[in-house]
ROFIRO-180801 format. One record per residue (C-alpha): residue number from 1; residue in three letters; x, y negated, z. Coordinates in Angstrom, 3 decimals. Layout:
BEGIN
(NUM, ALA, (X, Y, Z)) ...
END
This chain:
BEGIN
(1, MET, (76.582, -122.819, 80.459)) (2, VAL, (79.862, -121.822, 78.552)) (3, GLU, (79.617, -119.820, 75.218)) (4, GLN, (80.081, -116.219, 75.277)) (5, ILE, (83.453, -115.194, 74.310)) (6, PHE, (83.709, -111.659, 72.793)) (7, THR, (85.952, -109.877, 70.244)) (8, ARG, (84.568, -107.359, 67.366)) (9, TRP, (86.314, -103.893, 66.469)) (10, ASN, (87.098, -103.464, 62.960)) (11, ILE, (88.424, -99.950, 62.725)) (12, THR, (89.365, -97.841, 59.777)) (13, VAL, (88.708, -94.072, 61.265)) (14, PRO, (89.740, -91.123, 58.720)) (15, VAL, (87.142, -89.345, 57.512)) (16, GLY, (88.326, -85.974, 59.217)) (17, ALA, (87.688, -88.381, 62.464)) (18, LEU, (84.207, -89.182, 61.320)) (19, LEU, (83.468, -85.744, 61.009)) (20, ALA, (84.645, -84.810, 64.284)) (21, THR, (82.570, -87.637, 65.874)) (22, PHE, (79.228, -86.379, 64.129)) (23, LEU, (79.921, -82.998, 65.005)) (24, LEU, (80.462, -83.865, 68.758)) (25, GLY, (77.392, -86.058, 68.461)) (26, CYS, (79.468, -88.914, 70.122)) (27, SER, (79.258, -92.925, 69.054)) (28, SER, (81.972, -94.490, 66.826)) (29, THR, (82.000, -97.498, 69.195)) (30, PRO, (85.591, -97.205, 70.915)) (31, PRO, (86.009, -96.209, 74.526)) (32, CYS, (86.237, -99.661, 76.928)) (33, ASP, (89.198, -99.383, 78.950)) (34, GLY, (89.367, -100.971, 81.955)) (35, CYS, (85.541, -102.629, 80.911)) (36, SER, (84.286, -102.096, 84.980)) (37, THR, (87.037, -103.423, 86.609)) (38, LEU, (87.861, -107.154, 86.386)) (39, GLN, (91.672, -108.492, 87.135)) (40, ILE, (91.586, -111.957, 88.614)) (41, ALA, (94.622, -113.912, 88.962)) (42, ALA, (95.334, -115.412, 91.835)) (43, THR, (97.950, -118.477, 93.580)) (44, GLY, (98.120, -117.508, 96.533)) (45, GLU, (96.859, -115.160, 99.374)) (46, PRO, (94.472, -115.678, 102.084)) (47, THR, (95.632, -115.461, 105.348)) (48, THR, (92.683, -113.864, 106.974)) (49, LEU, (89.277, -112.720, 105.394)) (50, VAL, (87.846, -112.761, 109.170)) (51, PRO, (84.769, -114.733, 107.762)) (52, PRO, (84.625, -117.660, 110.411)) (53, LEU, (88.431, -117.988, 109.789)) (54, VAL, (88.611, -118.239, 106.269)) (55, GLY, (90.011, -121.671, 104.912)) (56, GLU, (91.975, -120.770, 101.358)) (57, THR, (89.871, -120.463, 98.488)) (58, VAL, (90.460, -116.977, 97.215)) (59, GLY, (89.340, -116.058, 100.779)) (60, ARG, (85.878, -117.493, 100.556)) (61, ASP, (85.805, -116.143, 97.036)) (62, ILE, (86.944, -113.018, 98.249)) (63, ASP, (84.005, -113.105, 101.232)) (64, ASP, (81.477, -114.355, 99.239)) (65, LEU, (81.260, -111.403, 97.569)) (66, VAL, (81.690, -108.726, 100.774)) (67, PHE, (79.551, -110.935, 103.603)) (68, GLU, (76.093, -112.167, 102.759)) (69, ARG, (74.479, -115.470, 104.223)) (70, LEU, (71.033, -115.762, 105.125)) (71, LEU, (70.342, -117.773, 101.927)) (72, VAL, (71.804, -118.563, 98.987)) (73, LEU, (71.234, -122.194, 97.684)) (74, ARG, (70.626, -122.190, 93.906)) (75, THR, (73.259, -123.848, 91.540)) (76, GLY, (72.823, -127.375, 91.190)) (77, GLY, (70.543, -127.105, 93.845)) (78, SER, (69.957, -130.058, 96.787)) (79, PRO, (70.137, -129.152, 100.488)) (80, VAL, (67.256, -130.595, 101.205)) (81, ASP, (65.260, -129.242, 98.723)) (82, THR, (63.556, -126.161, 100.267)) (83, THR, (62.374, -124.604, 97.318)) (84, ALA, (66.314, -124.442, 95.956)) (85, TYR, (66.912, -121.285, 98.038)) (86, GLU, (67.713, -117.579, 97.089)) (87, PRO, (67.287, -114.236, 98.735)) (88, GLY, (70.375, -112.896, 100.487)) (89, LEU, (70.532, -111.226, 103.484)) (90, ALA, (66.812, -112.409, 103.936)) (91, THR, (64.685, -111.978, 101.392)) (92, ARG, (61.659, -114.160, 103.210)) (93, TRP, (61.547, -117.345, 104.987)) (94, GLU, (59.315, -119.916, 106.473)) (95, ARG, (59.161, -122.801, 108.499)) (96, VAL, (57.975, -121.982, 112.344)) (97, ASP, (57.886, -125.332, 113.413)) (98, SER, (59.975, -128.814, 112.748)) (99, LEU, (62.610, -127.450, 114.567)) (100, THR, (62.434, -123.941, 113.717)) (101, TRP, (63.284, -121.443, 110.626)) (102, ARG, (61.854, -117.782, 110.709)) (103, PHE, (64.013, -115.429, 108.476)) (104, SER, (62.934, -111.657, 107.611)) (105, LEU, (65.645, -109.470, 106.786)) (106, ARG, (66.494, -107.211, 103.593)) (107, PRO, (64.376, -103.765, 104.541)) (108, GLY, (67.181, -101.169, 104.738)) (109, ALA, (70.468, -103.847, 104.451)) (110, ARG, (73.004, -101.681, 105.854)) (111, TRP, (76.831, -102.057, 106.147)) (112, SER, (78.898, -100.512, 103.882)) (113, ASP, (80.026, -98.324, 106.273)) (114, GLY, (76.403, -96.749, 106.794)) (115, ARG, (75.218, -98.389, 109.843)) (116, ALA, (72.307, -100.657, 109.529)) (117, VAL, (72.214, -104.228, 109.613)) (118, GLU, (70.147, -105.479, 113.171)) (119, PRO, (69.239, -108.982, 114.108)) (120, ASP, (71.756, -108.591, 116.967)) (121, ASP, (74.391, -109.106, 113.749)) (122, VAL, (73.166, -112.293, 112.612)) (123, ILE, (73.000, -113.503, 116.554)) (124, PHE, (76.478, -112.365, 117.129)) (125, SER, (77.414, -113.602, 113.911)) (126, PHE, (76.157, -117.258, 114.639)) (127, ALA, (77.442, -116.943, 118.431)) (128, ALA, (80.994, -116.663, 117.039)) (129, TYR, (80.954, -119.313, 114.350)) (130, THR, (80.162, -121.334, 117.291)) (131, ASP, (83.162, -120.243, 119.893)) (132, THR, (85.528, -122.860, 120.173)) (133, ALA, (88.030, -120.296, 120.503)) (134, LEU, (87.462, -119.337, 117.100)) (135, GLY, (86.860, -122.934, 115.685)) (136, ALA, (85.346, -122.070, 112.870)) (137, PRO, (84.512, -125.245, 110.029)) (138, ALA, (80.776, -124.792, 110.007)) (139, GLY, (80.790, -124.376, 114.152)) (140, SER, (80.226, -127.717, 114.387)) (141, SER, (76.556, -128.206, 112.899)) (142, LEU, (75.492, -125.585, 114.814)) (143, SER, (76.719, -125.727, 118.104)) (144, ASP, (73.199, -126.116, 119.382)) (145, VAL, (71.258, -123.827, 117.755)) (146, VAL, (69.307, -120.860, 119.545)) (147, VAL, (69.039, -117.850, 117.571)) (148, ALA, (66.638, -114.954, 118.573)) (149, SER, (64.915, -111.683, 117.186)) (150, PRO, (61.229, -112.377, 118.541)) (151, VAL, (60.171, -109.142, 116.455)) (152, ALA, (61.718, -106.192, 114.771)) (153, GLY, (63.896, -107.048, 111.418)) (154, GLN, (63.569, -111.022, 111.554)) (155, VAL, (65.750, -113.511, 113.510)) (156, THR, (64.694, -117.193, 114.485)) (157, VAL, (67.298, -119.961, 114.110)) (158, ARG, (65.941, -123.255, 116.389)) (159, PHE, (67.738, -126.393, 116.539)) (160, THR, (67.591, -129.152, 119.105)) (161, HIS, (66.478, -131.902, 116.846)) (162, VAL, (65.221, -132.471, 113.439)) (163, TYR, (67.105, -133.427, 110.339)) (164, PRO, (66.811, -133.112, 106.571)) (165, GLU, (69.333, -130.037, 105.922)) (166, LEU, (68.289, -128.014, 108.866)) (167, LEU, (67.271, -125.380, 106.105)) (168, PHE, (70.930, -125.497, 104.977)) (169, ASP, (72.830, -125.212, 108.133)) (170, ALA, (70.237, -122.338, 108.879)) (171, ALA, (70.801, -120.244, 106.105)) (172, THR, (73.542, -121.092, 104.151)) (173, LYS, (76.941, -121.723, 106.608)) (174, VAL, (77.279, -118.291, 108.571)) (175, ARG, (78.207, -115.161, 106.819)) (176, ILE, (76.793, -112.146, 108.785)) (177, ILE, (79.304, -109.845, 110.082)) (178, PRO, (78.877, -106.736, 112.072)) (179, LYS, (78.675, -106.804, 115.729)) (180, HIS, (79.552, -102.959, 115.897)) (181, LEU, (82.961, -103.713, 114.580)) (182, TRP, (83.835, -107.007, 116.238)) (183, ASP, (82.269, -107.313, 119.778)) (184, ALA, (85.040, -105.563, 121.285)) (185, VAL, (88.012, -107.287, 120.013)) (186, PRO, (88.661, -110.532, 121.836)) (187, ARG, (87.779, -113.328, 119.546)) (188, ALA, (91.461, -115.178, 120.390)) (189, ALA, (92.183, -112.395, 118.805)) (190, TRP, (90.379, -112.413, 115.273)) (191, GLY, (92.890, -114.552, 113.572)) (192, SER, (95.919, -111.795, 113.784)) (193, ASP, (93.421, -108.698, 113.079)) (194, SER, (94.636, -106.908, 110.066)) (195, ALA, (92.524, -104.049, 110.273)) (196, VAL, (90.490, -103.628, 106.891)) (197, GLY, (88.411, -101.368, 108.411)) (198, ARG, (86.644, -104.190, 110.060)) (199, LEU, (85.848, -106.319, 106.779)) (200, ILE, (82.795, -104.763, 106.231)) (201, GLY, (79.746, -106.644, 104.663)) (202, SER, (76.353, -105.879, 103.717)) (203, GLY, (77.234, -107.412, 99.935)) (204, ARG, (77.714, -105.592, 97.368)) (205, TYR, (81.173, -104.910, 97.265)) (206, ARG, (83.803, -103.750, 100.142)) (207, ILE, (86.811, -103.791, 100.580)) (208, ALA, (88.864, -100.992, 99.220)) (209, ALA, (92.648, -101.725, 99.142)) (210, TRP, (94.756, -104.952, 100.646)) (211, ASN, (97.961, -104.599, 99.703)) (212, ARG, (99.336, -107.866, 101.146)) (213, GLY, (101.800, -109.898, 99.070)) (214, GLN, (100.585, -108.138, 95.871)) (215, SER, (96.622, -107.188, 95.512)) (216, LEU, (93.501, -106.619, 97.157)) (217, ARG, (90.522, -104.473, 95.499)) (218, LEU, (86.903, -104.277, 96.236)) (219, GLN, (84.954, -101.920, 95.208)) (220, ARG, (81.173, -102.212, 94.461)) (221, VAL, (78.919, -100.028, 97.011)) (222, ASP, (76.368, -98.989, 94.943)) (223, SER, (77.443, -97.501, 91.621)) (224, ALA, (73.956, -98.499, 89.526)) (225, GLY, (72.808, -101.790, 87.677)) (226, PRO, (75.051, -103.895, 85.750)) (227, GLY, (78.178, -105.474, 87.292)) (228, PHE, (81.926, -105.088, 87.389)) (229, ARG, (82.622, -101.447, 89.391)) (230, GLN, (85.934, -102.734, 90.626)) (231, ILE, (87.115, -106.679, 91.333)) (232, VAL, (91.286, -106.760, 91.559)) (233, TRP, (92.793, -110.188, 93.009)) (234, ARG, (96.516, -109.941, 91.875)) (235, PHE, (98.198, -112.656, 94.301)) (236, SER, (101.133, -114.742, 92.748)) (237, GLN, (103.291, -117.128, 94.610)) (238, ASP, (102.621, -120.030, 92.001)) (239, GLN, (100.579, -120.787, 89.079)) (240, ASP, (102.732, -120.348, 86.038)) (241, ALA, (103.423, -116.683, 87.662)) (242, ALA, (99.430, -116.105, 87.706)) (243, LEU, (98.975, -117.686, 84.399)) (244, ASN, (101.541, -115.223, 82.921)) (245, LEU, (99.216, -112.169, 84.403)) (246, VAL, (96.631, -113.151, 82.320)) (247, LEU, (98.624, -114.392, 79.160)) (248, SER, (100.227, -110.784, 79.228)) (249, GLY, (96.670, -108.879, 79.716)) (250, GLU, (97.570, -107.760, 83.080)) (251, ALA, (94.876, -109.784, 84.252)) (252, ASP, (91.352, -111.112, 82.800)) (253, LEU, (91.001, -113.968, 84.558)) (254, LEU, (92.295, -117.500, 86.540)) (255, GLU, (90.240, -119.762, 88.339)) (256, THR, (91.985, -122.750, 87.095)) (257, VAL, (95.533, -124.269, 85.586)) (258, THR, (95.841, -127.557, 87.007)) (259, SER, (99.012, -128.810, 85.085)) (260, PRO, (99.383, -130.153, 81.411)) (261, ALA, (102.200, -128.196, 80.250)) (262, ALA, (100.101, -124.661, 81.744)) (263, ARG, (96.604, -125.677, 79.988)) (264, ALA, (98.592, -126.014, 76.761)) (265, ARG, (100.484, -122.840, 76.914)) (266, ALA, (97.213, -121.087, 77.851)) (267, ALA, (95.706, -122.547, 74.483)) (268, GLN, (98.399, -121.302, 72.507)) (269, GLY, (97.472, -117.980, 73.891)) (270, SER, (96.074, -115.426, 71.372)) (271, ARG, (94.271, -113.433, 73.762)) (272, VAL, (92.635, -115.798, 75.906)) (273, VAL, (90.201, -118.793, 75.761)) (274, VAL, (90.681, -121.965, 78.206)) (275, LEU, (86.936, -122.657, 79.610)) (276, ARG, (86.269, -126.456, 80.831)) (277, SER, (83.795, -126.735, 83.403)) (278, PRO, (83.355, -129.339, 86.352)) (279, SER, (85.216, -128.760, 89.216)) (280, ALA, (84.097, -129.556, 93.399)) (281, VAL, (88.054, -129.913, 93.876)) (282, TYR, (88.953, -133.593, 95.389)) (283, GLY, (92.995, -134.094, 96.230)) (284, PHE, (94.155, -136.335, 98.657)) (285, LEU, (97.208, -138.203, 99.832)) (286, GLY, (96.479, -137.447, 103.877)) (287, PHE, (97.878, -139.617, 106.590)) (288, ARG, (98.690, -139.007, 109.939)) (289, HIS, (97.522, -141.917, 111.950)) (290, ALA, (97.991, -140.559, 115.359)) (291, ASP, (99.917, -137.457, 117.290)) (292, PRO, (98.243, -134.615, 119.148)) (293, LYS, (98.465, -136.693, 122.412)) (294, GLY, (96.484, -139.716, 120.356)) (295, ALA, (99.597, -141.896, 120.270)) (296, ALA, (99.613, -144.216, 117.052)) (297, HIS, (102.369, -143.238, 114.022)) (298, PRO, (104.798, -145.405, 114.190)) (299, ILE, (104.931, -146.266, 110.756)) (300, LEU, (101.539, -145.454, 109.166)) (301, GLY, (99.308, -146.502, 112.307)) (302, ASP, (99.527, -149.896, 110.840)) (303, LEU, (96.701, -150.553, 108.456)) (304, GLY, (98.511, -153.056, 106.242)) (305, VAL, (101.166, -150.320, 105.863)) (306, ARG, (98.483, -147.829, 104.945)) (307, ARG, (97.096, -150.010, 102.363)) (308, ALA, (100.220, -150.948, 100.778)) (309, LEU, (101.184, -147.469, 100.413)) (310, ALA, (98.059, -146.945, 98.559)) (311, LEU, (98.171, -150.067, 96.224)) (312, ALA, (101.740, -149.001, 95.501)) (313, ILE, (100.351, -145.611, 93.946)) (314, ASP, (99.444, -145.998, 89.880)) (315, ARG, (96.440, -142.823, 90.707)) (316, PRO, (95.077, -142.856, 86.959)) (317, THR, (98.420, -142.840, 85.399)) (318, MET, (99.519, -140.143, 87.825)) (319, VAL, (96.491, -137.927, 87.780)) (320, HIS, (96.137, -137.871, 84.024)) (321, ALA, (100.303, -137.314, 83.568)) (322, VAL, (100.315, -134.608, 86.197)) (323, ILE, (96.571, -133.199, 86.470)) (324, GLY, (95.263, -133.741, 82.863)) (325, PRO, (94.297, -135.875, 81.148)) (326, ASP, (90.414, -135.395, 81.849)) (327, ALA, (91.187, -135.298, 85.506)) (328, THR, (89.217, -137.696, 87.199)) (329, PRO, (90.923, -140.404, 89.418)) (330, THR, (88.323, -139.810, 92.271)) (331, PRO, (87.685, -142.509, 94.288)) (332, GLY, (86.987, -141.095, 97.698)) (333, PRO, (86.448, -137.561, 99.451)) (334, VAL, (83.507, -136.434, 96.954)) (335, SER, (84.004, -134.910, 93.495)) (336, PRO, (81.759, -135.497, 90.276)) (337, ALA, (79.854, -132.417, 90.962)) (338, SER, (78.728, -134.137, 93.872)) (339, TRP, (75.168, -135.711, 94.404)) (340, VAL, (76.674, -138.646, 96.047)) (341, TYR, (79.289, -139.304, 93.809)) (342, GLY, (79.804, -143.102, 92.500)) (343, ASP, (82.279, -145.107, 91.013)) (344, ASN, (82.037, -148.261, 93.030)) (345, LEU, (83.593, -146.660, 96.446)) (346, GLY, (86.511, -149.398, 97.156)) (347, ALA, (88.971, -147.165, 95.716)) (348, PRO, (92.815, -149.309, 95.881)) (349, GLU, (94.029, -150.556, 92.434)) (350, PHE, (97.618, -150.513, 91.405)) (351, ASP, (98.886, -153.431, 92.565)) (352, PRO, (102.588, -153.287, 93.440)) (353, ALA, (103.194, -156.635, 94.033)) (354, ARG, (100.358, -157.316, 96.664)) (355, ALA, (101.978, -153.625, 98.255)) (356, ARG, (105.228, -155.708, 98.201)) (357, LEU, (103.452, -158.540, 100.334)) (358, LEU, (101.633, -156.625, 102.719)) (359, LEU, (104.872, -154.838, 103.607)) (360, ASP, (107.078, -158.215, 104.200)) (361, SER, (104.116, -159.450, 106.268)) (362, ALA, (104.488, -156.201, 108.355)) (363, GLY, (107.713, -157.078, 108.691)) (364, TRP, (109.145, -154.508, 106.376)) (365, ARG, (112.335, -156.408, 104.487)) (366, GLU, (114.215, -155.074, 101.757)) (367, GLY, (117.972, -154.347, 102.562)) (368, PRO, (121.103, -153.748, 100.223)) (369, ASP, (120.040, -150.342, 99.529)) (370, HIS, (116.501, -151.270, 97.954)) (371, VAL, (115.207, -149.297, 101.342)) (372, ARG, (113.064, -151.797, 103.653)) (373, HIS, (114.079, -151.654, 107.383)) (374, ARG, (112.504, -153.445, 110.496)) (375, GLY, (114.218, -153.719, 113.651)) (376, GLY, (117.063, -151.472, 112.380)) (377, ARG, (114.811, -148.686, 111.281)) (378, PRO, (114.113, -147.598, 107.314)) (379, LEU, (110.420, -147.602, 105.877)) (380, ALA, (110.899, -143.836, 105.546)) (381, ILE, (108.294, -141.598, 105.219)) (382, ASP, (108.091, -137.564, 104.247)) (383, ILE, (105.160, -136.119, 101.751)) (384, LEU, (104.610, -132.411, 102.947)) (385, VAL, (103.253, -130.075, 100.444)) (386, PRO, (102.836, -126.191, 100.007)) (387, SER, (105.525, -125.054, 98.065)) (388, THR, (102.781, -122.746, 95.941)) (389, SER, (101.547, -125.278, 94.220)) (390, SER, (103.325, -127.050, 91.648)) (391, ALA, (101.059, -129.778, 90.902)) (392, ARG, (100.902, -130.733, 94.626)) (393, LYS, (104.665, -130.884, 94.290)) (394, ARG, (104.667, -132.906, 90.765)) (395, LEU, (101.794, -135.626, 92.526)) (396, ALA, (104.430, -135.813, 95.696)) (397, GLU, (107.288, -136.475, 93.355)) (398, ALA, (105.502, -138.925, 91.338)) (399, ILE, (104.167, -140.753, 94.741)) (400, GLN, (107.625, -140.696, 95.867)) (401, GLN, (109.205, -142.549, 92.455)) (402, MET, (105.972, -145.231, 93.111)) (403, TRP, (106.957, -145.879, 96.837)) (404, LYS, (110.509, -146.397, 96.275)) (405, ALA, (109.831, -149.361, 93.203)) (406, VAL, (108.469, -151.219, 96.621)) (407, GLY, (111.186, -150.228, 98.920)) (408, VAL, (109.676, -146.867, 101.062)) (409, ALA, (112.022, -144.001, 101.126)) (410, ALA, (109.916, -141.259, 100.434)) (411, THR, (111.257, -137.577, 101.156)) (412, ILE, (109.369, -134.225, 100.041)) (413, THR, (109.370, -131.171, 101.944)) (414, GLY, (107.729, -127.858, 100.457)) (415, VAL, (106.372, -124.700, 102.767)) (416, ASP, (104.963, -121.707, 102.367)) (417, PHE, (101.175, -122.064, 102.375)) (418, PRO, (101.085, -120.587, 106.303)) (419, VAL, (103.605, -122.994, 106.844)) (420, PHE, (101.830, -126.117, 105.775)) (421, GLN, (98.460, -125.167, 107.527)) (422, GLU, (100.122, -124.660, 110.842)) (423, ARG, (102.441, -127.894, 110.645)) (424, LEU, (98.929, -129.781, 109.522)) (425, ALA, (97.268, -128.387, 112.750)) (426, GLN, (100.112, -129.397, 114.912)) (427, GLY, (100.618, -132.688, 113.362)) (428, ARG, (103.792, -132.241, 112.453)) (429, PHE, (103.828, -134.262, 109.121)) (430, ASP, (104.066, -137.774, 108.186)) (431, THR, (101.523, -137.875, 104.755)) (432, MET, (100.780, -134.265, 103.293)) (433, VAL, (99.177, -133.374, 99.743)) (434, GLY, (95.960, -131.815, 100.099)) (435, ALA, (92.786, -130.613, 98.156)) (436, TRP, (89.446, -129.751, 99.714)) (437, LEU, (86.615, -127.796, 98.029)) (438, ASP, (83.549, -129.941, 98.032)) (439, GLU, (80.429, -128.751, 99.311)) (440, PRO, (76.790, -129.495, 98.269)) (441, SER, (76.149, -131.287, 101.345)) (442, PRO, (78.146, -134.427, 102.144)) (443, ARG, (77.747, -133.525, 105.672)) (444, SER, (80.694, -131.150, 105.163)) (445, LEU, (83.320, -134.502, 105.771)) (446, ALA, (82.471, -134.605, 109.353)) (447, ASP, (84.926, -132.158, 110.188)) (448, GLN, (87.490, -133.882, 107.690)) (449, TRP, (87.277, -137.242, 108.388)) (450, THR, (84.984, -138.182, 111.392)) (451, SER, (86.432, -138.496, 115.316)) (452, GLY, (84.720, -135.461, 115.943)) (453, GLY, (86.723, -133.389, 113.066)) (454, ILE, (89.825, -134.465, 115.338)) (455, GLY, (91.453, -130.913, 116.294)) (456, LYS, (89.571, -129.223, 113.486)) (457, LEU, (90.187, -130.285, 109.499)) (458, ASN, (91.004, -134.004, 110.484)) (459, TYR, (94.751, -133.181, 110.669)) (460, GLY, (95.217, -137.121, 110.057)) (461, ARG, (93.584, -137.249, 113.351)) (462, TYR, (92.035, -140.533, 111.640)) (463, ARG, (89.185, -142.080, 113.942)) (464, SER, (86.856, -144.947, 112.963)) (465, ALA, (83.534, -146.173, 115.094)) (466, ARG, (82.270, -147.732, 111.468)) (467, PHE, (82.762, -144.654, 109.468)) (468, ASP, (81.349, -142.505, 112.359)) (469, SER, (78.374, -144.928, 112.726)) (470, LEU, (77.643, -144.730, 109.011)) (471, PHE, (78.071, -140.975, 108.808)) (472, ALA, (75.328, -140.615, 110.952)) (473, LEU, (73.013, -142.606, 109.521)) (474, ALA, (73.552, -141.445, 106.150)) (475, SER, (73.237, -137.875, 107.916)) (476, THR, (69.700, -138.161, 108.586)) (477, ALA, (68.647, -140.083, 105.723)) (478, ARG, (65.607, -138.430, 103.843)) (479, ASP, (65.191, -140.374, 101.056)) (480, PRO, (67.684, -139.313, 98.426)) (481, VAL, (68.105, -142.724, 96.852)) (482, ALA, (68.503, -144.127, 100.701)) (483, ALA, (70.741, -141.199, 101.500)) (484, ARG, (73.051, -141.458, 98.597)) (485, ALA, (73.359, -145.097, 98.839)) (486, ALA, (74.523, -144.708, 102.593)) (487, TRP, (76.826, -142.103, 101.826)) (488, GLN, (78.809, -144.497, 99.726)) (489, GLN, (79.018, -147.127, 101.652)) (490, ALA, (80.666, -144.488, 104.433)) (491, ILE, (82.965, -143.593, 101.579)) (492, LEU, (83.726, -147.517, 101.112)) (493, VAL, (84.636, -147.751, 105.038)) (494, LEU, (87.014, -145.060, 104.243)) (495, ASN, (89.192, -146.877, 101.655)) (496, GLU, (88.350, -149.984, 103.432)) (497, GLU, (90.471, -148.611, 106.318)) (498, ALA, (92.939, -146.588, 104.037)) (499, ALA, (92.168, -143.198, 106.043)) (500, ALA, (93.946, -141.527, 102.920)) (501, VAL, (94.593, -141.784, 99.208)) (502, PHE, (92.321, -140.327, 97.035)) (503, LEU, (93.797, -138.904, 94.362)) (504, TYR, (91.777, -136.470, 91.963)) (505, SER, (89.397, -134.651, 91.015)) (506, PRO, (90.494, -132.106, 87.911)) (507, THR, (87.952, -130.796, 85.638)) (508, ASN, (88.129, -126.963, 85.988)) (509, ALA, (90.093, -125.565, 82.795)) (510, ALA, (89.846, -121.438, 83.979)) (511, VAL, (91.858, -119.115, 81.574)) (512, ALA, (90.050, -116.058, 80.606)) (513, THR, (90.585, -112.838, 78.309)) (514, ARG, (88.398, -112.942, 75.370)) (515, ARG, (87.270, -109.494, 76.271)) (516, LEU, (84.817, -111.111, 78.949)) (517, SER, (81.565, -112.378, 78.144)) (518, GLY, (78.735, -114.292, 79.624)) (519, LEU, (81.082, -116.357, 81.420)) (520, GLU, (78.643, -119.582, 83.627)) (521, ILE, (80.910, -120.599, 86.738)) (522, ASP, (79.440, -122.756, 89.770)) (523, PRO, (81.763, -125.549, 90.518)) (524, PHE, (80.604, -125.102, 94.400)) (525, SER, (81.232, -121.318, 94.153)) (526, TRP, (82.823, -119.905, 90.619)) (527, LEU, (82.486, -116.178, 91.299)) (528, HIS, (78.629, -116.919, 91.958)) (529, GLN, (77.155, -115.501, 88.592)) (530, VAL, (79.886, -112.915, 88.357)) (531, GLY, (77.119, -109.876, 88.488)) (532, GLU, (76.086, -111.378, 84.896)) (533, TRP, (79.526, -110.914, 83.527)) (534, THR, (80.657, -108.279, 81.326)) (535, LYS, (83.950, -107.009, 79.460)) (536, THR, (83.948, -105.863, 76.390)) (537, PRO, (86.197, -103.657, 74.039)) 
END
């Protein structure tokens, strides 16, 4: 838990004002301007808030406050621990048999448009998440489930086989959406639907306004009890602009600043504090192994070349310079917040001499221009980055210089984030600097790195029978010690086969106005405890 932060008011009040206050029977406490509204500065803007389609972190943050899951995994809880869950839309849950869980919905639960939440909404939501027309990231783990409502107010979720995280998948992978608003809309059109009126949830907040390109405002559904009445996101094109909003007092909070320069600037701000906490993010350099038709990349399809490119990158020096001295050069696709994290996962050490030998062995010879060639073709590789991320651009620039030292001609292409996502999905890149929000379950790696994830989030189309086999073994391990060892063995294979170069996991540095107090940040869902935060005068 971070230390509570607040300010004290030292005010000299004239005698006349004191007398007026006494006569009016009012408190001398100064009015709290904007205490009921939390203003969040965000880098970038979600392309959609339709729950099955949300991918950006800021979109997930917003949806977590609007749409409910059946249950919530407690902060720090293990997915295999069936006692580590808290009520969400469901208030009671019990195992019916080895394959089935039964959930009792919250009595009186309503959508923010006033309609009652029904079991049919839950059934509809599971069907949407598993519809291939939508391609929801959670769909792969729910494709065989059967959801039914044998009794009013209850739903059962039945799987086809037993595995350790069955409750985790049944209760937390699906945000429940209203059938009466979405059933008539063809699912192929959900991604282009921009109607805020359909973004109705059963959570504590509703979307009151979305001024695209500028801001989004959530309004509390109920006015009773603690918590902010409004939460407003202010969208910026880059992190420096978002930080300026907080430093100037136009926003209360920025989830994280990544560059050392931005953190230093934030530390000098008189109105704010920098709050450090574990991060559940990992960043990586992704390779395109094959094109959408399965043809190997003409350069990166060669394992020796990929290994050479990895060995040419001085990860610790680069990460500490760009992300910050307290950032971790992560050894795999997991953050230090993950229970499977470890130091001995086979991450490549910086070895430019070995990189040159591997490139020589692959037939790439350095020419008079200091660029390697093979068969008249230069060893030229492009690095795709989102232009909204200054940190990713700086990482790409550092990689570009390190590759130049071993004879690789690298270019950098920066595009807007929607274009970045589009190009990844279409396979229109050589390499890219990406970042993922880690999840409590390492099974989330399936869509990113297994063969089954090709066409989903495995944008590089990495395919490995070894990794797939070890992934399946780890997914069925019930003992936490054996499961951790199995997951780590699978990650070793990712490094051995140079599936990607895993770069960093930052220590999260949120920038908050001194008026906020009670901040506690969950590395897997940073606004999870927002209901306990307060804003003082």
